[in-house]
C-alpha positions in Angstrom: 37.0 32.1 -18.6 34.5 34.2 -20.6 35.5 35.8 -23.9 36.5 39.4 -23.8 35.0 41.9 -26.3 36.6 45.3 -26.8 34.1 48.0 -27.6 35.1 51.2 -29.4 33.6 53.8 -31.8 34.4 56.9 -33.7 31.5 59.1 -32.2 33.4 59.3 -28.9 32.9 58.2 -25.3 29.7 60.3 -24.9 27.9 58.8 -27.8 24.4 57.7 -26.7 24.6 54.4 -28.5 27.8 53.3 -26.8 26.5 52.2 -23.3 23.5 50.3 -24.7 25.8 48.4 -26.9 28.1 47.5 -24.0 25.2 46.4 -21.8 23.9 44.1 -24.6 27.3 42.6 -25.1 27.6 42.1 -21.3 25.1 39.3 -21.7 27.3 37.2 -24.0 30.9 38.1 -22.9 33.1 40.2 -20.6 33.5 43.6 -22.1 35.8 46.6 -21.9 35.1 50.1 -23.5 38.1 51.9 -24.9 36.8 54.9 -26.8 38.0 58.3 -28.1 37.5 61.5 -26.1 35.8 63.2 -29.0 34.2 62.6 -32.4 36.4 61.2 -35.1 33.8 60.8 -37.9 35.3 60.5 -41.4 38.8 60.3 -39.9 39.9 57.3 -42.0 42.7 55.2 -40.5 45.2 57.5 -38.9 48.3 56.1 -37.1 49.7 58.3 -34.4 53.4 58.2 -34.6 54.6 61.7 -33.7 52.9 62.7 -30.5 52.0 61.0 -27.2 48.6 59.5 -26.6 46.7 59.4 -23.3 44.3 56.7 -22.0 42.5 57.4 -18.7 40.5 54.9 -16.7 36.9 56.2 -16.2 33.7 55.0 -14.6 30.8 54.7 -17.1 27.2 55.6 -16.3 26.3 52.0 -15.4 29.1 51.9 -12.8 31.5 49.8 -14.9 35.0 50.9 -15.8 36.4 51.7 -19.2 39.0 53.9 -20.9 38.8 57.2 -22.7 41.7 58.2 -24.9 43.0 61.0 -27.0 43.7 58.4 -29.7 41.7 58.0 -32.9 39.6 54.9 -33.2 42.2 52.6 -34.7 44.8 53.6 -32.1 42.3 53.0 -29.3 42.3 49.4 -30.5 46.1 49.4 -30.9 46.6 50.8 -27.4 44.4 48.2 -25.9 46.1 45.3 -27.7 49.6 46.6 -26.9 49.0 46.3 -23.2 47.1 49.3 -21.8 44.5 46.9 -20.7 45.7 43.8 -18.8 43.9 41.2 -20.9 44.0 40.6 -24.7 40.5 40.8 -26.2 39.0 38.0 -28.2 37.0 40.3 -30.5 36.4 44.0 -31.3 33.1 45.6 -31.9 33.1 49.1 -33.3 30.0 51.3 -33.1 27.1 51.8 -33.2 28.0 54.7 -35.5 25.5 57.5 -36.0 25.3 57.4 -39.7 25.7 54.7 -42.4 29.0 53.5 -43.7 28.1 52.2 -47.2 30.1 51.6 -50.3 33.2 53.8 -50.5 32.4 55.2 -47.1 34.5 52.3 -45.7 37.7 54.1 -46.8 36.7 57.2 -44.8 35.0 55.7 -41.8 36.7 55.8 -38.3 34.2 53.1 -37.3 35.4 50.7 -40.0 39.0 51.7 -39.4 38.9 50.5 -35.8 37.6 47.1 -37.0 40.3 47.0 -39.6 42.9 47.6 -37.0 41.6 44.7 -35.0 41.6 42.5 -38.2 45.2 43.5 -38.9 46.1 42.2 -35.4 44.3 38.9 -36.1 41.1 39.5 -34.1 37.6 39.0 -35.4 35.9 42.4 -35.7 32.5 44.0 -36.6 31.9 47.6 -37.6 28.3 48.6 -37.0 26.5 51.7 -38.2 23.0 52.9 -38.2 21.8 55.1 -41.1 21.2 58.7 -40.1 17.6 59.7 -40.1 17.4 63.4 -41.2 14.4 65.5 -41.3 14.1 65.5 -45.0 13.6 61.7 -45.2 11.9 61.2 -41.9 8.4 61.7 -43.1 8.9 59.5 -46.1 10.3 56.7 -43.9 8.0 56.9 -40.9 6.0 60.0 -40.1 7.2 61.8 -37.0 10.0 59.4 -36.2 12.5 62.2 -35.9 10.3 63.7 -33.2 10.2 60.4 -31.2 10.5 61.1 -27.4 13.8 60.3 -25.7 12.5 57.2 -24.1 11.5 55.7 -27.5 14.9 56.5 -28.9 16.5 54.8 -25.9 14.5 51.7 -26.7 15.7 51.9 -30.3 19.3 51.9 -29.0 18.5 48.8 -26.9 16.9 46.9 -29.9 19.8 47.8 -32.2 22.3 46.7 -29.5 20.5 43.5 -28.8 20.8 42.6 -32.5 24.5 43.5 -32.4 25.1 41.2 -29.5 23.4 38.3 -31.3 25.6 38.9 -34.3 28.7 39.2 -32.1 27.8 35.9 -30.4 27.7 34.2 -33.9 31.1 35.6 -34.6 32.5 34.3 -31.3 31.1 30.9 -32.1 32.1 30.5 -35.7 35.1 32.9 -36.1 35.9 34.9 -39.2 38.4 34.1 -41.9 41.8 35.7 -41.7 41.9 39.3 -42.9 38.1 39.5 -43.0 35.7 41.7 -41.0 32.0 42.4 -41.1 30.6 45.8 -42.0 27.0 46.1 -40.7 24.5 48.8 -41.6 21.1 49.2 -40.1 18.4 51.3 -42.0 17.0 54.5 -40.6 13.5 53.2 -39.7 11.9 52.2 -36.4 13.0 48.7 -35.5 9.6 47.1 -36.1 9.8 48.3 -39.7 13.0 46.5 -40.6 12.3 43.8 -43.1 15.1 41.4 -42.5 18.8 40.8 -42.9 20.7 40.7 -46.2 24.2 39.5 -47.0 25.5 42.2 -49.3 28.4 43.6 -51.3 29.7 47.2 -51.3 27.7 49.5 -53.4 28.8 52.6 -55.3 28.6 55.7 -53.2 28.1 59.1 -55.0 29.5 62.1 -53.2 28.3 65.6 -53.9 31.0 67.7 -52.3 31.4 71.4 -52.9 34.2 73.8 -52.1 33.1 76.6 -49.8 35.7 79.4 -49.9 35.8 82.2 -47.4 38.2 84.8 -46.2 39.2 85.6 -42.6 39.3 89.2 -41.2 42.9 89.6 -42.6 41.8 88.6 -46.1 43.5 85.1 -46.0 41.5 82.4 -47.7 40.2 79.3 -45.9 38.0 76.5 -47.1 35.2 74.1 -46.0 34.3 71.0 -47.9 30.5 71.3 -48.0 27.7 70.0 -50.3 24.8 67.8 -50.2 24.8 64.4 -48.3 26.0 61.5 -50.4 23.6 59.0 -52.1 24.3 55.8 -53.8 23.5 53.5 -56.7 21.1 50.9 -55.4 22.1 47.9 -57.5 20.5 44.7 -56.3 22.5 42.9 -53.6 24.5 46.0 -52.5 24.5 47.5 -49.1 22.9 50.6 -50.5 20.1 48.6 -52.0 19.5 46.9 -48.6 19.1 50.3 -46.9 16.6 51.4 -49.5 14.6 48.1 -48.9 14.7 48.4 -45.1 17.1 45.5 -44.7 20.0 45.2 -42.4 23.1 44.9 -44.5 26.0 42.6 -43.5 29.0 42.9 -45.9 32.2 40.8 -45.4 35.2 43.0 -46.1 38.7 41.6 -46.8 41.9 43.5 -46.3 43.3 42.2 -49.6 42.5 45.0 -52.0 44.2 43.4 -54.9 42.2 43.4 -58.1 43.0 39.9 -59.1 40.9 40.0 -62.3 42.7 43.1 -63.6 46.0 41.5 -62.8 45.5 39.1 -65.7 44.9 42.1 -68.1 47.9 43.9 -66.6 50.1 41.0 -67.6 49.3 41.7 -71.3 50.8 45.2 -70.9 54.3 43.5 -70.7 55.4 45.9 -68.0 58.5 43.9 -67.5 59.8 45.3 -70.9 59.8 48.9 -69.6 63.5 50.0 -69.7 65.0 50.6 -66.3 
């Protein structure tokens, strides 16, 4: 029997990158799409405990069947693994996200959260994101790329998805260590301009959030978190450095967040002497 790959995302069932990813993965395994009914970007890792969730069978644009759910990305994975689908997947692929998930982004990302949920449940998982190409950087990266016709953008999705399928096949062949997932980021350049693949570590993301305070017609305050897009410190070998050098970044993430080095320093605090 072929391996089964569960595909989800945090951009929602209508994301243009979802179907090309599925069709590329169809060439290496059986697939099932189980995606949210709307965008959950920057949702982190919610766990729905206090309200019901729905999951409806749908027909995708290529005629295959999948599921759309009211659940956030990690719960899409949980619902599938708990029995909504009739076969346990062998692997989870989350993405392709519209926008990078670099450095500290992994704590906010719904794309990464779906892969983390799979990892918690003992399945190999990949979170895949493509750096967002905005108009300010487009001319510096590749003149006119943000004005690329729809058919060229479609081809970009196919090329990105083909790479993802090759990587997924490697994971199916070799497996991943327990509690480890792969966080993959693809730079915002046309595919022919990508310079290679780099194994990286998480970089330091710098957020530039600002509070936007407003008042409703009754004078009650409400707030937006606004500000400029984040940037990062491009130390050599980090995922942020890879993006700046037009390299695909592959970062292995482990669920053990323990700072083992600091634990040794912490022993010298003699915390056991604190009176109880």
